[in-house]
SENUKE-668055 format. One record per atom (N, C-alpha, C): residue in one letter; atom name; x, y, z. Coordinates in steps of 0.1 Angstrom, whole numbers, plus 5000, padded with zeros to 4 digits. Last residue first. Layout:
a|CA|X|Y|Z;
...
//
This chain:
p|N|8817|4241|1942;
p|CA|8813|4229|1949;
p|C|8811|4232|1964;
q|N|8803|4269|1925;
q|CA|8814|4263|1933;
q|C|8809|4251|1940;
p|N|8791|4270|1892;
p|CA|8788|4270|1906;
p|C|8800|4263|1914;
y|N|8799|4287|1866;
y|CA|8805|4276|1873;
y|C|8802|4277|1888;
s|N|8785|4297|1835;
s|CA|8785|4298|1850;
s|C|8791|4286|1856;
k|N|8799|4313|1807;
k|CA|8795|4300|1813;
k|C|8795|4303|1828;
l|N|8810|4333|1791;
l|CA|8795|4333|1794;
l|C|8790|4319|1799;
k|N|8836|4337|1790;
k|CA|8831|4327|1781;
k|C|8816|4325|1782;
d|N|8843|4353|1810;
d|CA|8840|4360|1797;
d|C|8835|4350|1787;
t|N|8825|4337|1838;
t|CA|8837|4342|1831;
t|C|8833|4349|1818;
t|N|8809|4336|1868;
t|CA|8807|4337|1854;
t|C|8820|4343|1848;
i|N|8802|4318|1897;
i|CA|8812|4326|1890;
i|C|8809|4325|1875;
e|N|8783|4318|1924;
e|CA|8782|4315|1910;
e|C|8791|4324|1903;
l|N|8795|4305|1956;
l|CA|8792|4316|1947;
l|C|8790|4311|1933;
k|N|8798|4296|1989;
k|CA|8791|4292|1976;
k|C|8788|4305|1968;
e|N|8812|4310|2009;
e|CA|8817|4297|2004;
e|C|8811|4294|1990;
k|N|8820|4344|2015;
k|CA|8810|4334|2011;
k|C|8817|4321|2006;
g|N|8836|4365|2020;
g|CA|8834|4356|2031;
g|C|8824|4345|2028;
t|N|8843|4385|2002;
t|CA|8829|4382|2004;
t|C|8826|4374|2016;
v|N|8872|4387|2006;
v|CA|8863|4399|2006;
v|C|8849|4395|2009;
k|N|8880|4360|2004;
k|CA|8884|4368|2015;
k|C|8875|4380|2017;
k|N|8870|4352|1979;
k|CA|8866|4345|1991;
k|C|8869|4354|2003;
i|N|8885|4369|1962;
i|CA|8870|4370|1963;
i|C|8865|4364|1975;
e|N|8911|4360|1967;
e|CA|8907|4374|1971;
e|C|8892|4376|1972;
k|N|8910|4335|1956;
k|CA|8913|4337|1970;
k|C|8909|4350|1975;
f|N|8905|4343|1930;
f|CA|8895|4336|1937;
f|C|8897|4336|1952;
i|N|8929|4355|1922;
i|CA|8917|4363|1922;
i|C|8906|4356|1930;
e|N|8946|4333|1924;
e|CA|8948|4344|1933;
e|C|8935|4353|1934;
t|N|8941|4315|1904;
t|CA|8935|4312|1917;
t|C|8937|4324|1927;
a|N|8957|4324|1883;
a|CA|8943|4327|1883;
a|C|8936|4324|1896;
e|N|8981|4313|1890;
e|CA|8980|4327|1891;
e|C|8965|4331|1891;
e|N|8976|4286|1884;
e|CA|8981|4290|1897;
e|C|8978|4305|1900;
v|N|8970|4287|1857;
v|CA|8959|4283|1867;
v|C|8963|4287|1881;
t|N|8985|4317|1842;
t|CA|8984|4302|1845;
t|C|8973|4300|1855;
r|N|8993|4340|1829;
r|CA|8979|4336|1829;
r|C|8978|4321|1832;
e|N|9017|4361|1846;
e|CA|9013|4351|1836;
e|C|8998|4349|1837;
k|N|9019|4381|1864;
k|CA|9028|4381|1853;
k|C|9024|4372|1842;
t|N|8989|4398|1877;
t|CA|8999|4387|1876;
t|C|9008|4388|1864;
v|N|8969|4415|1899;
v|CA|8978|4416|1887;
v|C|8988|4405|1888;
t|N|8935|4417|1909;
t|CA|8949|4412|1911;
t|C|8956|4414|1898;
n|N|8907|4427|1926;
n|CA|8916|4430|1915;
n|C|8929|4425|1918;
a|N|8873|4424|1938;
a|CA|8887|4421|1939;
a|C|8894|4424|1925;
i|N|8848|4437|1935;
i|CA|8851|4429|1947;
i|C|8866|4427|1949;
l|N|8832|4464|1926;
l|CA|8845|4457|1923;
l|C|8849|4450|1936;
f|N|8797|4462|1921;
f|CA|8808|4465|1930;
f|C|8820|4457|1927;
r|N|8774|4457|1908;
r|CA|8785|4462|1900;
r|C|8797|4467|1909;
t|N|8753|4444|1919;
t|CA|8756|4457|1924;
t|C|8766|4464|1916;
e|N|8751|4420|1903;
e|CA|8739|4428|1906;
e|C|8743|4442|1910;
r|N|8777|4408|1901;
r|CA|8768|4410|1889;
r|C|8757|4419|1891;
d|N|8807|4421|1913;
d|CA|8793|4416|1917;
d|C|8784|4419|1905;
i|N|8837|4413|1897;
i|CA|8826|4423|1900;
i|C|8813|4416|1903;
a|N|8871|4410|1895;
a|CA|8859|4403|1900;
a|C|8849|4414|1904;
n|N|8899|4409|1873;
n|CA|8888|4417|1880;
n|C|8877|4408|1883;
w|N|8933|4409|1866;
w|CA|8921|4401|1869;
w|C|8911|4409|1877;
s|N|8957|4416|1843;
s|CA|8949|4422|1853;
s|C|8936|4414|1854;
w|N|8989|4406|1835;
w|CA|8975|4403|1834;
w|C|8968|4409|1846;
l|N|9014|4423|1815;
l|CA|9009|4417|1828;
l|C|8994|4414|1825;
f|N|9042|4430|1795;
f|CA|9028|4426|1796;
f|C|9025|4420|1809;
e|N|9063|4459|1789;
e|CA|9061|4445|1793;
e|C|9046|4442|1794;
n|N|9070|4485|1785;
n|CA|9067|4477|1773;
n|C|9067|4462|1777;
h|N|9071|4500|1807;
h|CA|9084|4494|1803;
h|C|9082|4484|1791;
k|N|9045|4506|1813;
k|CA|9053|4516|1807;
k|C|9067|4512|1802;
t|N|9028|4475|1804;
t|CA|9033|4485|1813;
t|C|9041|4495|1806;
r|N|8997|4464|1791;
r|CA|9011|4467|1788;
r|C|9016|4478|1798;
i|N|8976|4437|1799;
i|CA|8979|4451|1799;
i|C|8994|4453|1797;
k|N|8950|4415|1793;
k|CA|8964|4417|1792;
k|C|8967|4432|1791;
q|N|8924|4407|1817;
q|CA|8929|4414|1804;
q|C|8944|4416|1805;
e|N|8897|4387|1829;
e|CA|8911|4391|1829;
e|C|8914|4398|1816;
d|N|8869|4385|1850;
d|CA|8875|4386|1837;
d|C|8889|4390|1838;
v|N|8839|4374|1866;
v|CA|8854|4375|1866;
v|C|8859|4375|1852;
n|N|8811|4381|1883;
n|CA|8817|4381|1870;
n|C|8832|4383|1872;
i|N|8791|4364|1907;
i|CA|8803|4372|1904;
i|C|8807|4370|1890;
k|N|8764|4361|1928;
k|CA|8768|4360|1914;
k|C|8779|4370|1911;
n|N|8753|4365|1952;
n|CA|8762|4353|1951;
n|C|8766|4351|1937;
s|N|8756|4400|1960;
s|CA|8749|4388|1956;
s|C|8758|4376|1956;
l|N|8764|4421|1988;
l|CA|8768|4414|1976;
l|C|8758|4402|1973;
k|N|8764|4450|2003;
k|CA|8756|4438|2002;
k|C|8759|4432|1988;
p|N|8797|4463|2014;
p|CA|8785|4463|2005;
p|C|8777|4450|2006;
k|N|8810|4479|2039;
k|CA|8807|4465|2036;
k|C|8795|4464|2027;
i|N|8835|4502|2044;
i|CA|8822|4499|2037;
i|C|8821|4484|2035;
n|N|8860|4508|2054;
n|CA|8850|4502|2063;
n|C|8836|4499|2057;
n|N|8874|4520|2034;
n|CA|8879|4507|2039;
n|C|8869|4500|2048;
t|N|8861|4544|2030;
t|CA|8858|4534|2021;
t|C|8863|4520|2026;
y|N|8872|4560|2052;
y|CA|8858|4558|2050;
y|C|8855|4545|2041;
g|N|8899|4559|2047;
g|CA|8894|4555|2060;
g|C|8879|4552|2059;
n|N|8900|4571|2021;
n|CA|8904|4557|2023;
n|C|8899|4551|2037;
i|N|8892|4597|2028;
i|CA|8884|4589|2019;
i|C|8887|4574|2021;
v|N|8914|4605|2044;
v|CA|8901|4605|2049;
v|C|8891|4596|2041;
n|N|8936|4602|2025;
n|CA|8935|4594|2038;
n|C|8921|4593|2044;
t|N|8928|4621|2007;
t|CA|8929|4607|2003;
t|C|8929|4598|2015;
f|N|8930|4644|2022;
f|CA|8917|4639|2019;
f|C|8917|4625|2013;
k|N|8959|4646|2026;
k|CA|8950|4646|2037;
k|C|8936|4640|2033;
l|N|8969|4646|1999;
l|CA|8974|4636|2009;
l|C|8963|4635|2021;
i|N|8955|4668|1988;
i|CA|8954|4654|1982;
i|C|8958|4644|1992;
y|N|8964|4689|2004;
y|CA|8950|4686|2003;
y|C|8948|4671|1998;
r|N|8991|4689|1998;
r|CA|8987|4686|2011;
r|C|8972|4682|2012;
r|N|8990|4696|1971;
r|CA|8996|4683|1974;
r|C|8991|4679|1988;
i|N|8980|4722|1973;
i|CA|8972|4712|1966;
i|C|8977|4698|1970;
t|N|9002|4733|1986;
t|CA|8989|4733|1993;
t|C|8980|4723|1986;
e|N|9021|4731|1966;
e|CA|9023|4723|1978;
e|C|9010|4723|1986;
h|N|9011|4750|1947;
h|CA|9011|4736|1944;
h|C|9013|4727|1956;
h|N|8991|4775|1961;
h|CA|9004|4770|1959;
h|C|9003|4755|1956;
l|N|8964|4792|1945;
l|CA|8968|4782|1955;
l|C|8982|4778|1951;
d|N|8946|4818|1940;
d|CA|8960|4815|1938;
d|C|8964|4805|1948;
i|N|8916|4821|1923;
i|CA|8922|4818|1936;
i|C|8936|4813|1933;
d|N|8899|4824|1901;
d|CA|8908|4835|1905;
d|C|8913|4833|1919;
y|N|8885|4803|1891;
y|CA|8880|4809|1903;
y|C|8888|4820|1908;
f|N|8897|4796|1866;
f|CA|8882|4796|1867;
f|C|8877|4803|1880;
q|N|8925|4801|1868;
q|CA|8917|4805|1857;
q|C|8902|4806|1859;
k|N|8932|4789|1893;
k|CA|8934|4803|1891;
k|C|8925|4808|1879;
i|N|8925|4762|1888;
i|CA|8918|4769|1899;
i|C|8920|4784|1897;
t|N|8943|4757|1867;
t|CA|8929|4756|1865;
t|C|8921|4764|1876;
d|N|8968|4760|1880;
d|CA|8964|4768|1869;
d|C|8949|4768|1866;
k|N|8967|4739|1899;
k|CA|8968|4753|1903;
k|C|8964|4762|1892;
i|N|8966|4718|1881;
i|CA|8955|4720|1890;
i|C|8955|4734|1895;
d|N|8991|4720|1870;
d|CA|8980|4721|1861;
d|C|8967|4724|1869;
r|N|9007|4715|1893;
r|CA|9007|4728|1887;
r|C|8996|4730|1877;
l|N|9001|4688|1897;
l|CA|8997|4698|1907;
l|C|8997|4712|1902;
s|N|8986|4673|1867;
s|CA|8997|4676|1876;
s|C|8993|4687|1887;
n|N|8959|4651|1862;
n|CA|8965|4664|1861;
n|C|8976|4666|1871;
g|N|8945|4627|1864;
g|CA|8958|4627|1859;
g|C|8965|4640|1857;
k|N|8922|4625|1878;
k|CA|8921|4624|1863;
k|C|8934|4625|1856;
f|N|8930|4630|1903;
f|CA|8928|4616|1900;
f|C|8924|4614|1885;
y|N|8931|4658|1901;
y|CA|8943|4650|1904;
y|C|8941|4636|1900;
l|N|8905|4666|1897;
l|CA|8915|4669|1887;
l|C|8927|4661|1889;
d|N|8894|4656|1922;
d|CA|8889|4651|1909;
d|C|8899|4654|1898;
m|N|8907|4672|1941;
m|CA|8908|4658|1941;
m|C|8904|4652|1927;
v|N|8898|4698|1933;
v|CA|8912|4695|1933;
v|C|8914|4680|1932;
l|N|8870|4695|1937;
l|CA|8875|4697|1924;
l|C|8890|4694|1923;
t|N|8870|4691|1965;
t|CA|8865|4681|1956;
t|C|8870|4682|1942;
i|N|8880|4716|1972;
i|CA|8888|4704|1975;
i|C|8883|4693|1967;
m|N|8858|4732|1965;
m|CA|8871|4734|1959;
m|C|8880|4722|1960;
//
């Protein structure tokens, strides 16, 4: 039941929508504050677990950026770095511009997470750039 509550919450349902779904399908009447407490408690449990995961990463990283619109109708850049073999999200940064200085933020994060000096970076231009 808690897994369902978490799933519905992270899919964007409100606490009261989750309460209604649980009532309709399982005939269990949960208070919306109980659902909120579940989410707070188990999000912390999950974060504690996932923060300690050290995935085995290859030396091949795909990096891409995309322009995203905020709810205030402004634009930001979301930068993502994914291990090519495991598909593990290594790093994500958000910047206001798409300058070289701001692009280096994702590479600093990649280095911090992987701890590796030599990586093969591939961008959306399908070129590989071995690091010196």
